[in-house]
C-alpha positions in Angstrom: -3.4 -42.9 -131.1 -0.5 -42.6 -129.2 -2.0 -40.1 -126.5 -4.4 -42.8 -125.2 -2.7 -46.1 -124.8 -5.1 -48.9 -124.5 -6.4 -49.3 -120.8 -5.6 -53.1 -120.6 -1.8 -52.2 -120.3 -2.3 -49.8 -117.4 -4.3 -52.3 -115.7 -1.3 -54.7 -115.5 1.2 -51.8 -114.1 -1.2 -51.2 -111.2 -2.1 -54.6 -109.9 1.4 -55.3 -108.2 1.4 -52.0 -106.2 -2.2 -52.5 -104.9 -1.4 -56.1 -104.1 1.3 -54.6 -101.6 -0.9 -52.0 -100.4 -3.8 -53.5 -99.2 -2.2 -56.6 -97.4 -0.2 -53.9 -95.5 -3.4 -51.5 -94.9 -4.8 -54.8 -93.4 -2.0 -55.4 -90.9 -1.9 -51.8 -89.8 -5.8 -51.9 -88.9 -5.3 -54.8 -86.7 -2.3 -53.2 -84.7 -4.3 -50.0 -84.2 -7.4 -52.0 -83.2 -5.4 -54.3 -80.7 -3.4 -51.3 -79.4 -6.6 -49.1 -78.7 -8.3 -52.2 -77.1 -5.5 -52.9 -74.6 -5.3 -49.2 -73.7 -9.1 -48.9 -73.3 -9.3 -52.3 -70.9 -6.2 -50.5 -68.7 -8.1 -47.2 -68.4 -11.3 -48.9 -67.8 -9.3 -51.3 -64.8 -8.0 -48.0 -63.8 -11.5 -46.4 -63.2 -12.8 -49.5 -61.4 -10.2 -49.7 -58.5 -11.6 -46.6 -56.6 -15.1 -47.8 -56.6 -14.1 -51.2 -55.2 -12.0 -49.5 -52.8 -15.0 -47.1 -52.2 -17.4 -49.9 -51.5 -15.3 -51.7 -48.9 -13.4 -49.0 -47.0 -15.5 -47.3 -44.3 -16.0 -43.6 -44.5 -14.1 -41.2 -42.0 -17.5 -40.6 -40.5 -18.3 -44.1 -39.7 -14.9 -44.3 -38.2 -15.6 -41.7 -36.0 -19.0 -42.6 -34.9 -17.5 -46.2 -34.0 -14.7 -44.7 -32.1 -17.2 -42.4 -29.7 -19.5 -45.0 -29.3 -20.2 -45.2 -25.5 -19.6 -49.0 -24.0 -23.0 -50.4 -23.0 -23.7 -50.9 -19.4 -25.9 -53.2 -17.5 -28.7 -52.0 -15.4 -27.9 -52.1 -11.9 -29.6 -54.7 -9.6 -32.9 -53.3 -7.6 -32.9 -55.9 -5.1 -31.6 -55.2 -1.9 -28.7 -57.1 -0.5 -30.0 -59.7 2.3 -28.8 -59.2 6.1 -28.4 -62.1 8.2 -29.8 -61.2 12.0 -27.2 -61.5 14.6 -27.3 -64.9 16.7 -28.5 -64.5 20.0 -26.8 -66.3 23.0 -26.9 -66.2 27.0 -24.8 -63.9 28.4 -21.6 -65.4 30.0 -22.8 -63.6 33.4 -25.8 -65.9 33.6 -23.9 -69.2 32.6 -24.3 -72.2 34.9 -26.6 -74.5 36.9 -29.2 -73.1 38.8 -32.1 -74.4 41.2 -34.7 -73.0 43.5 -38.5 -72.9 43.3 -41.3 -71.9 40.9 -43.8 -70.1 43.1 -47.1 -69.9 41.3 -49.8 -67.3 41.8 -51.9 -69.6 43.3 -49.6 -70.5 46.1 -48.5 -73.9 44.3 -44.4 -74.4 44.7 -42.6 -76.4 42.3 -38.8 -77.2 42.2 -36.9 -76.3 39.2 -33.4 -76.8 37.8 -32.1 -74.9 34.8 -28.4 -75.3 33.0 -27.4 -72.5 31.0 -24.1 -72.3 28.6 -22.7 -68.7 27.9 -23.2 -67.7 24.4 -25.9 -70.8 23.6 -29.5 -69.8 22.4 -30.7 -72.6 24.4 -30.8 -74.0 28.0 -32.1 -76.9 29.7 -34.9 -77.0 32.5 -36.6 -79.5 34.3 -39.4 -79.4 37.4 -38.4 -82.9 39.2 -41.4 -83.5 41.1 -43.7 -82.5 38.3 -41.7 -85.0 36.1 -41.4 -82.1 33.1 -38.6 -81.2 31.3 -38.1 -78.9 28.2 -35.8 -76.1 26.9 -35.5 -72.2 27.0 -35.1 -70.6 23.6 -33.4 -66.9 23.7 -35.8 -64.1 22.1 -34.1 -60.8 23.2 -31.3 -59.5 25.5 -32.4 -56.0 26.4 -29.5 -54.4 28.7 -29.8 -56.6 31.9 -33.2 -58.2 30.9 -32.9 -61.7 29.1 -36.4 -63.0 27.3 -36.6 -66.5 26.9 -39.6 -68.8 25.3 -40.0 -72.0 27.7 -41.3 -75.3 25.8 -41.8 -78.2 27.9 -41.1 -81.8 25.8 -42.0 -84.2 28.3 -44.6 -84.2 31.4 -47.8 -82.7 31.9 -47.0 -79.3 32.5 -47.8 -76.0 30.6 -46.5 -76.3 27.5 -45.4 -72.7 26.3 -44.5 -69.7 28.2 -42.4 -66.7 28.5 -39.5 -66.3 31.3 -38.0 -63.1 31.7 -34.3 -63.4 33.5 -32.3 -61.0 35.4 -29.4 -61.2 37.6 -29.8 -59.5 41.0 -27.0 -57.7 43.4 -27.0 -61.1 45.1 -26.0 -62.7 42.2 -29.2 -64.7 41.9 -31.1 -65.3 38.9 -34.8 -64.1 39.1 -37.4 -65.6 36.8 -40.7 -64.2 35.6 -43.1 -66.6 33.7 -46.3 -66.0 32.0 -47.8 -69.0 30.6 -49.4 -68.8 26.8 -52.7 -70.3 27.6 -53.4 -70.0 31.7 -54.4 -67.3 33.9 -51.7 -67.7 36.6 -48.2 -66.2 36.7 -45.1 -67.4 38.6 -41.8 -66.1 40.0 -38.3 -68.0 41.0 -35.4 -66.7 42.6 -32.5 -69.5 41.9 -29.2 -69.9 43.0 -26.2 -70.9 41.1 -25.0 -74.3 42.3 -22.4 -74.8 39.8 -20.5 -72.8 36.9 -20.7 -74.2 33.0 -17.6 -73.4 30.9 -18.4 -71.0 27.9 -19.3 -72.9 24.4 
């Protein structure tokens, strides 16, 4: 009977030990779980950093491609520049007031008077006995020949015509006239009666 003590007495001896071990095991499990979760979070955080950097940092190939991209060049204009034609003017050698007679090919004579200013593109002309006045507008100057257009603004003379002017060796102004709408022609030898200052 002594070799098997009653079970009730054994249970009462083990109860204090279990009461101490069970809370200790719970505390240890909590500490281990807390430390494991913290270490895992740090590991995951370290792994996430390169992924974010890779997404925002351009690669070496992209950087090189941007560096060697040629600058944009605008297409040149194909419109040629507009040239300004030179202004024509009567030569200084013809400057002055000239007078004489215009002789038509039909024999009719008309006294005339012309005032020319050097460098001007227009000259004043009048036919006193016919009551006509107008202007000569310079068209061309080729060597010694000057070509002008005559327009009569007052009087009943032929309204339009072309004049060819040249100085001869005697310093006379030789005029050859061809009307725009008439069959006759005319010539004149004009003498300079006064000089006109250059413009």
